[in-house]
C-alpha positions in Angstrom: 7.3 -29.3 25.4 6.5 -32.7 24.1 7.3 -34.6 20.8 5.7 -31.9 18.4 5.8 -34.5 14.9 3.8 -37.1 17.2 1.8 -34.5 18.3 1.3 -33.0 14.6 0.9 -36.1 13.0 -2.1 -37.8 13.0 -3.4 -34.1 13.6 -5.0 -33.3 17.0 -6.7 -30.0 15.9 -9.4 -29.3 13.8 -8.0 -26.3 11.7 -4.5 -25.0 11.4 -3.4 -21.2 10.9 0.5 -20.5 9.1 2.1 -17.7 9.2 4.7 -17.1 6.0 7.6 -15.4 6.4 10.2 -17.9 8.5 7.5 -20.2 9.0 6.3 -21.9 6.3 9.3 -20.1 3.7 12.6 -19.3 4.4 12.5 -15.6 3.3 14.7 -14.1 6.2 17.8 -13.1 3.5 15.3 -11.6 1.4 13.9 -9.1 4.3 17.7 -8.6 5.5 18.8 -7.6 1.7 15.9 -4.9 1.9 16.0 -3.9 5.4 20.0 -3.5 5.0 19.5 -1.7 1.2 16.9 0.4 2.7 18.6 1.4 6.0 21.8 1.5 4.5 20.7 4.4 1.8 19.9 6.6 5.1 23.2 6.0 6.8 21.5 3.9 9.3 23.2 0.7 10.6 20.9 -2.5 10.4 20.3 -4.5 13.4 18.7 -7.8 14.3 16.3 -5.8 16.5 15.0 -4.0 13.9 14.5 -6.9 11.7 12.4 -8.5 14.7 10.2 -5.7 15.1 9.4 -5.4 11.4 8.6 -9.3 11.8 5.6 -8.2 14.2 4.4 -4.7 12.8 4.4 -5.3 9.0 4.4 -2.7 6.3 2.5 0.0 7.7 3.1 0.0 11.8 6.8 -1.0 10.6 7.1 2.2 8.4 5.6 4.0 11.4 7.6 2.3 13.7 10.7 3.3 11.0 10.2 6.9 11.2 9.4 7.3 14.7 12.9 5.6 15.5 15.1 7.1 13.3 13.9 10.4 13.3 12.6 10.4 9.5 10.7 13.1 7.8 9.2 10.5 5.3 5.8 9.6 4.2 4.8 6.0 5.7 3.1 5.2 2.2 6.3 5.7 -0.3 8.2 3.5 2.5 6.0 0.8 2.2 6.5 1.3 -1.8 9.6 1.1 -1.9 9.9 -1.6 0.8 7.9 -3.7 -1.8 9.8 -2.5 -4.5 13.2 -3.9 -3.3 11.2 -7.2 -2.3 9.2 -7.8 -5.0 11.5 -9.4 -7.8 13.1 -11.4 -5.1 9.5 -12.7 -4.0 8.7 -13.3 -7.5 11.7 -15.3 -8.8 13.1 -16.6 -5.8 10.5 -17.5 -3.0 10.0 -21.1 -2.2 8.0 -23.0 0.4 10.0 -24.9 2.9 10.6 -28.6 2.3 7.9 -30.5 3.7 5.5 -27.7 4.4 3.4 -28.2 1.1 3.1 -31.7 1.8 1.6 -31.3 5.5 -0.5 -28.7 4.2 -2.0 -30.6 1.5 -2.3 -33.7 4.3 -4.2 -32.1 6.5 -6.6 -30.7 3.8 -6.9 -34.2 2.5 -8.5 -35.1 5.9 -10.8 -32.0 5.7 -8.7 -30.1 7.8 -9.2 -26.3 7.0 -6.3 -24.3 6.7 -5.6 -20.8 6.7 -2.3 -18.2 6.0 -2.1 -15.4 8.2 1.0 -13.2 7.4 1.9 -9.8 8.1 3.5 -9.3 4.1 1.4 -7.5 2.0 -0.8 -9.1 -0.9 1.0 -7.8 -3.6 4.1 -10.0 -2.8 2.6 -13.2 -2.0 0.1 -13.1 -4.8 3.3 -11.9 -7.5 5.1 -15.8 -6.5 5.8 -18.1 -9.5 7.0 -20.7 -7.2 4.3 -20.8 -4.8 0.3 -20.9 -5.2 -0.9 -19.5 -2.2 -4.2 -19.3 -3.5 -4.6 -22.9 -3.8 -2.7 -24.1 -1.2 -4.9 -22.7 1.4 -8.9 -22.1 2.2 -8.7 -19.1 3.7 -5.8 -16.1 3.6 -5.6 -13.3 5.4 -2.7 -10.2 4.7 -1.9 -7.5 8.1 -3.1 -4.9 6.0 -7.0 -5.9 6.1 -6.9 -6.7 9.4 -5.1 -3.0 10.4 -3.6 -4.5 13.7 0.0 -6.0 14.3 1.1 -9.5 15.2 1.4 -8.6 19.0 -2.2 -8.5 19.0 -4.5 -12.1 18.3 -6.7 -10.2 15.8 -5.6 -11.9 12.4 -5.7 -15.3 14.2 -9.1 -15.1 15.6 -10.2 -13.5 12.3 -9.0 -16.6 10.3 -10.4 -19.2 12.9 -13.5 -17.2 12.4 -13.5 -17.7 9.0 -12.6 -21.5 8.9 -15.5 -21.5 11.5 -13.5 -23.2 14.1 -13.0 -22.3 18.1 -9.5 -21.3 19.0 -8.8 -23.9 21.2 -9.5 -26.4 18.4 -7.0 -24.4 16.1 -3.5 -24.7 15.6 -1.2 -21.8 15.0 2.2 -22.2 13.4 4.4 -19.5 14.1 8.2 -18.3 14.1 8.1 -14.9 16.2 7.1 -14.8 19.8 4.7 -11.8 20.0 2.5 -14.0 17.6 2.8 -17.3 19.7 2.0 -15.1 23.0 -1.0 -13.3 21.6 -2.5 -16.7 19.8 -1.6 -18.5 22.9 -3.2 -15.5 24.8 -6.5 -16.3 23.5 -6.5 -20.0 23.4 -5.1 -20.8 20.2 -2.9 -24.1 20.7 0.5 -23.2 19.2 3.4 -24.4 18.0 7.0 -22.5 17.6 8.8 -23.0 14.1 12.7 -22.7 13.8 12.9 -20.2 11.5 16.8 -20.6 10.9 17.4 -17.0 10.7 19.6 -15.3 13.1 17.6 -13.0 13.8 15.0 -15.4 15.8 15.3 -15.8 19.7 14.8 -19.3 19.6 14.8 -19.7 23.2 11.9 -17.3 23.8 10.4 -17.9 20.4 10.1 -21.9 21.9 9.2 -21.0 25.4 6.1 -19.2 24.4 4.4 -22.1 22.2 2.5 -25.3 23.0 5.2 -27.6 21.1 8.1 -26.7 18.6 8.8 -28.2 15.3 12.9 -27.8 14.1 11.9 -28.7 10.4 8.7 -29.5 8.5 10.1 -32.8 7.3 10.5 -34.0 11.0 6.5 -34.7 10.5 6.1 -38.3 9.0 3.0 -38.6 6.9 2.3 -41.8 7.0 -0.6 -44.2 8.6 -3.0 -42.6 10.8 -3.0 -45.6 13.4 
């Protein structure tokens, strides 16, 4: 992998797709709180592996995975509603973008480069945020629920590229999870792994799965296009 910041500005791609949780926003602590509260109420210990699986699966598939893994006699819909309820207040008032992320996204748009959000998160949560206006930041917003697939499949990235009318080979995908990076890379996207800073991220594997690696958004020095 080369010098990621240097390859990200000036941009050598025609469109960009951004994950949300862990990539442009530090939300790992929120989901750890939610997971610990949810599992603890059922007498189940929290594990990093559980957090990693849910990051890939999103709500609906994650609920089904939870039921099957722990033998729960519960409705997946009820579990999704519980997760939404547990996380809603924190998303509404606490979630912010990581330093440098918004400046970079807006700099891309100023150059006429379309940007998309591709998140496994629920639209009710991203739309509730008081400190982040997703709709004004991105040209395209896609949530996992509308795709019906998980992030170890490339569907959400392909749909984002289709809506932006850009070929995958000319589109950069920013992600913090290995399965998402592998899925996107497998269908021709350029990929950049982003350090989430959360202990559940398997950083060595994430870095190895991508073309580029970014530690912090502030490492990208926006300025002269040379």
